[in-house]
C-alpha positions as CSV (number, residue, x, y, z in Angstrom):
1,M,-22.7,-1.4,-11.5
2,K,-24.1,1.6,-9.6
3,C,-23.0,2.9,-6.2
4,L,-26.0,4.2,-4.2
5,I,-24.0,6.3,-1.7
6,E,-21.7,8.1,-4.2
7,K,-22.4,11.6,-3.1
8,K,-22.5,10.8,0.6
9,C,-19.2,8.8,0.7
10,G,-17.0,10.7,-1.7
11,S,-14.2,8.1,-1.6
12,C,-14.7,7.1,-5.3
13,Q,-14.9,10.3,-7.4
14,Y,-15.7,8.4,-10.6
15,I,-17.6,5.4,-9.3
16,N,-20.7,5.9,-11.5
17,K,-18.9,6.9,-14.7
18,D,-18.2,4.5,-17.5
19,Y,-14.8,3.0,-16.9
20,N,-13.3,3.9,-20.3
21,E,-14.5,7.4,-19.7
22,Q,-12.7,7.4,-16.4
23,L,-9.4,6.3,-18.0
24,K,-9.8,9.1,-20.6
25,L,-10.4,11.7,-17.9
26,K,-7.3,10.5,-15.9
27,Y,-5.1,10.3,-19.0
28,N,-5.9,13.8,-20.1
29,K,-5.4,15.2,-16.6
30,Y,-2.0,13.6,-16.1
31,K,-0.8,14.1,-19.7
32,N,-1.3,17.8,-19.1
33,L,0.5,17.6,-15.8
34,Y,3.7,16.2,-17.5
35,K,3.4,18.5,-20.4
36,P,6.3,20.9,-19.3
37,F,8.7,18.0,-19.7
38,Q,7.8,17.3,-23.4
39,V,7.9,13.5,-22.9
40,K,5.7,10.7,-24.1
41,V,2.9,9.9,-21.7
42,H,1.7,6.3,-22.4
43,E,-1.9,5.2,-22.3
44,I,-3.1,4.1,-18.9
45,V,-2.9,0.4,-18.2
46,G,-6.4,-0.4,-16.8
47,M,-8.3,-3.4,-15.5
48,K,-10.7,-5.8,-17.4
49,Y,-12.9,-5.9,-14.2
50,P,-12.3,-2.7,-12.2
51,Y,-14.2,-3.8,-9.1
52,Q,-13.6,-5.8,-5.9
53,Y,-9.9,-5.0,-6.1
54,R,-9.1,-3.6,-2.7
55,N,-7.2,-6.0,-0.4
56,K,-7.1,-3.5,2.5
57,V,-10.2,-1.9,4.0
58,I,-10.6,0.3,7.1
59,V,-14.1,1.0,8.4
60,A,-15.6,2.6,11.5
61,F,-18.7,1.7,13.4
62,N,-21.5,3.8,14.9
63,Q,-23.4,3.2,18.1
64,S,-25.9,1.1,16.2
65,Y,-23.2,-1.2,15.0
66,E,-23.5,0.0,11.4
67,Y,-20.2,0.2,9.6
68,G,-19.0,2.4,6.9
69,L,-16.6,5.1,5.6
70,Y,-16.4,8.7,6.6
71,E,-18.3,11.2,4.6
72,E,-16.0,13.4,2.6
73,K,-14.4,16.2,4.7
74,S,-16.2,15.0,7.8
75,H,-16.2,12.4,10.5
76,R,-19.8,11.3,9.9
77,I,-20.0,7.6,9.1
78,V,-21.8,6.7,5.9
79,P,-23.2,3.2,6.6
80,I,-22.7,0.6,3.9
81,Q,-23.9,-3.0,3.4
82,S,-21.4,-3.7,0.7
83,C,-18.8,-1.7,-1.4
84,L,-18.1,-2.2,-5.1
85,L,-14.4,-2.1,-4.4
86,H,-14.4,-4.8,-1.7
87,D,-14.5,-8.4,-2.6
88,D,-17.5,-10.6,-1.5
89,E,-15.6,-12.1,1.4
90,T,-14.7,-8.7,2.8
91,N,-18.3,-7.5,2.6
92,Y,-19.4,-10.8,4.3
93,I,-16.8,-10.6,7.1
94,L,-17.8,-7.0,7.9
95,N,-21.5,-8.0,8.0
96,Q,-20.7,-10.8,10.4
97,L,-18.5,-8.6,12.5
98,S,-21.4,-6.2,12.9
99,L,-23.6,-8.9,14.2
100,I,-21.1,-10.4,16.6
101,L,-20.0,-7.0,18.0
102,K,-23.7,-6.2,18.7
103,R,-24.2,-9.6,20.2
104,Y,-21.2,-9.2,22.6
105,R,-22.2,-5.6,23.2
106,V,-18.7,-4.3,22.4
107,S,-18.5,-0.6,23.3
108,I,-18.0,1.6,20.2
109,Y,-15.6,4.5,20.6
110,D,-17.2,8.0,20.7
111,E,-14.6,10.5,19.6
112,K,-16.5,13.5,21.0
113,R,-16.6,12.0,24.5
114,N,-13.3,10.2,24.0
115,K,-14.9,7.0,25.4
116,G,-15.5,3.5,24.2
117,F,-13.5,0.4,23.1
118,L,-13.6,-0.2,19.4
119,K,-12.3,2.6,17.1
120,Y,-11.8,0.9,13.7
121,V,-11.7,-2.4,12.0
122,L,-9.0,-3.1,9.4
123,I,-9.4,-6.0,7.0
124,R,-6.5,-7.3,4.9
125,R,-7.2,-10.0,2.3
126,T,-4.8,-12.1,0.2
127,V,-6.0,-12.7,-3.3
128,M,-4.0,-15.9,-4.1
129,T,-4.3,-17.7,-0.8
130,N,-7.8,-16.5,0.3
131,Q,-6.6,-15.6,3.8
132,T,-7.9,-12.7,6.0
133,L,-6.3,-10.7,8.8
134,V,-8.8,-8.8,11.0
135,T,-7.3,-6.0,13.1
136,L,-9.5,-4.4,15.8
137,V,-8.2,-0.9,16.6
138,V,-9.1,-0.4,20.3
139,T,-8.4,1.8,23.3
140,D,-7.6,-1.0,25.8
141,S,-5.5,-4.2,25.6
142,M,-8.1,-6.1,27.7
143,F,-10.9,-7.6,25.6
144,K,-13.3,-9.5,27.8
145,G,-14.8,-12.5,26.0
146,S,-12.1,-12.3,23.2
147,K,-11.7,-16.1,23.0
148,N,-15.4,-16.6,22.4
149,F,-15.4,-13.6,20.0
150,C,-12.6,-15.1,18.0
151,N,-14.1,-18.6,17.9
152,E,-17.4,-17.3,16.6
153,L,-15.9,-15.0,14.0
154,T,-13.6,-17.7,12.6
155,K,-16.4,-20.3,12.6
156,R,-18.6,-18.0,10.6
157,C,-15.7,-16.8,8.4
158,P,-13.1,-19.6,7.9
159,S,-10.9,-17.4,5.7
160,V,-10.0,-15.4,8.9
161,K,-6.6,-16.8,9.9
162,S,-5.6,-14.2,12.4
163,I,-7.1,-11.5,14.7
164,V,-5.1,-8.7,16.2
165,L,-5.8,-6.0,18.7
166,N,-4.1,-2.7,17.8
167,I,-4.2,-0.6,21.0
168,N,-4.5,3.1,20.1
169,K,-5.4,5.2,23.1
170,R,-4.5,8.5,21.5
171,K,-7.1,11.0,20.3
172,T,-5.8,11.2,16.8
173,S,-6.8,10.7,13.1
174,I,-3.9,8.2,12.8
175,V,-5.5,4.8,12.7
176,L,-2.8,2.4,13.9
177,S,-0.4,2.6,16.8
178,K,2.8,0.5,17.2
179,D,1.2,-1.4,20.2
180,E,-0.3,-4.7,19.1
181,K,-1.6,-7.9,20.7
182,I,-2.4,-11.1,18.8
183,I,-5.5,-12.8,20.1
184,Y,-5.9,-15.4,17.3
185,G,-3.5,-17.0,14.8
186,K,0.0,-15.8,14.0
187,G,-0.6,-12.1,13.5
188,F,0.0,-12.2,9.8
189,I,-1.3,-13.7,6.6
190,V,0.6,-15.0,3.5
191,D,0.1,-13.9,-0.1
192,E,1.8,-14.8,-3.4
193,L,3.0,-12.1,-5.7
194,C,5.1,-12.5,-8.9
195,D,5.9,-16.1,-7.9
196,L,7.2,-15.1,-4.4
197,T,5.5,-15.4,-1.0
198,F,5.0,-12.5,1.4
199,K,3.9,-12.3,5.0
200,I,1.6,-9.4,5.6
201,S,0.8,-7.9,9.0
202,S,-1.6,-5.1,9.9
203,Q,1.1,-2.4,9.3
204,S,2.8,-3.8,6.3
205,F,2.9,-1.6,3.2
206,Y,1.5,-3.8,0.4
207,Q,-0.2,-2.6,-2.8
208,I,-4.0,-2.7,-2.5
209,N,-4.5,-3.9,-6.0
210,H,-2.9,-7.3,-6.6
211,E,-3.6,-7.6,-10.3
212,Q,-2.3,-4.1,-11.2
213,C,0.6,-4.5,-8.8
214,E,1.9,-7.5,-10.8
215,K,1.7,-5.5,-14.0
216,L,3.4,-2.5,-12.4
217,Y,6.3,-4.6,-11.0
218,S,6.7,-6.4,-14.4
219,K,7.2,-3.0,-16.0
220,V,9.8,-2.0,-13.4
221,I,11.8,-5.2,-14.3
222,E,11.5,-4.4,-18.0
223,L,12.7,-0.8,-17.5
224,L,15.6,-1.7,-15.3
225,E,17.2,-3.9,-18.0
226,I,19.2,-5.7,-15.3
227,K,22.5,-7.3,-16.1
228,D,24.0,-10.2,-14.3
229,K,26.5,-8.1,-12.3
230,D,24.2,-5.2,-11.5
231,V,23.9,-4.0,-7.9
232,V,20.4,-2.6,-7.2
233,L,19.5,-0.3,-4.3
234,D,15.8,-0.4,-3.3
235,T,15.0,2.6,-1.2
236,Y,11.7,3.1,0.7
237,C,11.6,-0.8,0.4
238,G,8.9,-1.5,2.9
239,I,8.5,-5.3,3.4
240,G,10.8,-5.9,0.4
241,T,8.4,-6.7,-2.4
242,I,10.0,-4.9,-5.3
243,G,13.6,-5.6,-4.2
244,M,12.9,-9.3,-3.7
245,I,11.3,-9.6,-7.2
246,V,14.3,-7.8,-8.7
247,S,16.8,-10.0,-6.9
248,K,15.8,-12.9,-9.2
249,Y,17.6,-11.0,-12.0
250,A,20.3,-8.9,-10.3
251,Y,23.7,-9.8,-8.8
252,K,22.9,-8.2,-5.5
253,V,20.0,-6.1,-4.0
254,I,20.2,-3.8,-1.0
255,G,16.9,-2.7,0.6
256,V,16.7,0.3,2.9
257,E,13.7,0.9,5.1
258,F,13.4,3.2,8.1
259,N,10.3,1.5,9.7
260,H,11.7,-1.2,12.0
261,Q,8.7,-3.5,11.7
262,A,8.7,-3.3,7.9
263,Y,12.5,-4.0,8.0
264,K,11.9,-7.1,10.2
265,D,9.1,-8.3,7.8
266,A,11.5,-7.8,4.8
267,I,14.2,-10.0,6.4
268,N,11.6,-12.7,7.2
269,N,10.2,-12.6,3.7
270,A,13.6,-13.0,2.1
271,K,14.3,-16.0,4.4
272,M,10.9,-17.5,3.6
273,N,11.7,-17.3,-0.2
274,K,15.3,-18.5,0.3
275,L,16.8,-15.5,-1.4
276,N,20.5,-15.1,-0.6
277,N,21.5,-12.1,-2.7
278,I,19.4,-9.5,-0.9
279,R,20.0,-7.8,2.4
280,F,18.1,-5.1,4.3
281,I,19.3,-2.0,6.2
282,N,17.1,-0.4,8.9
283,Q,18.0,3.2,8.2
284,D,16.8,6.4,6.6
285,A,17.5,6.1,2.9
286,T,19.0,9.6,2.6
287,A,21.3,9.0,5.5
288,F,22.4,5.6,4.1
289,M,23.3,7.0,0.7
290,S,25.1,9.9,2.3
291,E,27.2,7.6,4.4
292,N,27.9,5.1,1.5
293,K,28.5,7.5,-1.4
294,D,31.5,5.3,-2.6
295,M,29.3,2.2,-2.9
296,K,29.0,0.8,-6.4
297,V,25.3,0.9,-7.3
298,D,24.1,0.4,-10.9
299,C,20.4,1.0,-10.4
300,I,18.2,2.7,-7.7
301,I,14.5,2.0,-7.2
302,M,12.4,4.6,-5.3
303,D,8.8,4.2,-4.4
304,P,8.2,7.0,-1.9
305,P,5.0,7.8,0.0
306,R,2.3,10.1,-1.5
307,S,4.2,13.1,-0.2
308,G,7.1,12.2,-2.6
309,S,10.8,12.4,-2.0
310,T,13.0,15.3,-0.8
311,K,15.8,17.4,-2.3
312,E,18.2,15.9,0.3
313,F,17.3,12.4,-0.9
314,I,17.7,13.2,-4.6
315,Q,21.0,15.0,-4.0
316,S,22.3,12.0,-1.9
317,L,21.2,9.7,-4.7
318,R,23.1,11.8,-7.3
319,I,26.3,11.5,-5.3
320,M,26.1,7.7,-5.8
321,K,25.9,8.2,-9.6
322,P,23.6,5.3,-10.5
323,K,23.2,4.9,-14.2
324,K,19.5,4.2,-13.9
325,V,16.7,5.3,-11.4
326,I,13.2,3.9,-11.5
327,Y,10.8,6.2,-9.8
328,V,7.4,4.7,-8.9
329,S,4.9,7.2,-7.6
330,C,1.3,7.1,-6.2
331,D,1.0,10.8,-6.7
332,P,2.2,12.3,-10.0
333,H,2.0,15.8,-8.6
334,T,4.8,15.3,-6.1
335,Q,6.6,13.2,-8.7
336,V,6.6,16.1,-11.1
337,R,8.1,18.3,-8.4
338,D,10.9,15.8,-7.8
339,L,11.5,15.3,-11.5
340,K,12.4,18.9,-11.8
341,E,15.2,18.4,-9.2
342,F,16.4,15.3,-11.1
343,K,16.6,17.2,-14.3
344,R,18.6,19.9,-12.6
345,L,21.1,17.3,-11.4
346,G,21.6,15.7,-14.8
347,Y,19.0,13.0,-15.1
348,D,16.9,12.7,-18.3
349,F,13.7,10.7,-19.0
350,K,11.6,10.2,-22.1
351,D,8.6,8.2,-21.1
352,I,5.8,8.2,-18.4
353,Y,4.0,5.0,-17.8
354,L,0.6,5.1,-16.0
355,Y,-1.2,2.3,-14.2
356,D,-4.8,2.5,-12.9
357,M,-4.0,1.1,-9.4
358,F,-7.1,2.8,-8.0
359,P,-10.1,2.5,-10.4
360,H,-13.1,4.8,-9.7
361,T,-10.9,7.3,-7.9
362,N,-8.9,10.2,-9.3
363,H,-5.6,8.6,-8.2
364,I,-3.1,7.0,-10.5
365,E,0.3,5.2,-10.2
366,S,3.2,6.3,-12.5
367,I,6.6,5.0,-13.4
368,V,9.5,7.0,-14.8
369,K,12.9,5.7,-15.8
370,L,15.7,8.3,-15.3
371,S,19.1,8.0,-17.0
372,L,22.2,9.8,-15.9
373,N,23.8,12.1,-18.6
374,N,27.5,11.3,-19.2
């Protein structure tokens, strides 16, 4: 497959390279990154079919109702008809949206003039259940003709189960605000992952690559080597995916999440799956560990944002003295920085496991198991 807008878009740095060559380039890059630790960097776990994997897509529209991605290092929209990383349904829905928006003469936001209604469209898809959530990021909660708009979109695209307005009036590069209004459906879609069911809203953190996510989480379970009486602390837990999957093997799991909406989603997901040995705390993970330093915790899972963790977090973790820490990272550069702090505080590691969560880009997901020295 060939991408015709590779140089204009810039989102997929390796899109027109052979996939095996991509994996070799990434492996050599990250093997060199971890070289100072003198550990084994395992071969990257790739995909058999490294296309159409993204279950989350954000696009902008221009005044001609063409949609696309921003050109690299700019705010110029590169129009697309289809993307090799989007599944066929996503491409179809975006095409239909373009036609309907034009038909209803929906005003497109002009950031230079700070005027207009529609800023972005966010599409979330569920692989296993074939459901779609459409979020319109807009500047006003009033959408004239919204009922007819929803009826037409869902008629053309039956997989669309919910449509949400996210009202973002700020002049900012941050896409979503906390202010939302459901105009069709329940405001979420439901997916199945590792034999569990999860509700996903517009702001839920959920891995964008379902197939690779299952492989990644299976490795986390393997590395944890959970025993019947183990208590596991899942920090940065989001909507509770990893913690809930781990709860099938552990005695008890505690998930800590600062974002209130994600915390509520996690509670609802646990109830939906009838899991009684997991509870969630709405608090900053560093503060929680500092305040509960005497709590017995056997294992800690951490899956921080791309910016990585902090010294304060790692020091608070060390006070709890977990025997094992599983560090999942979407940016090995910040993980390497954090691993130096872990080494300083008495944690060792021997292996780095790499997963190609983002084929055709220069990004990678990594897992490290840290063990506390006696």
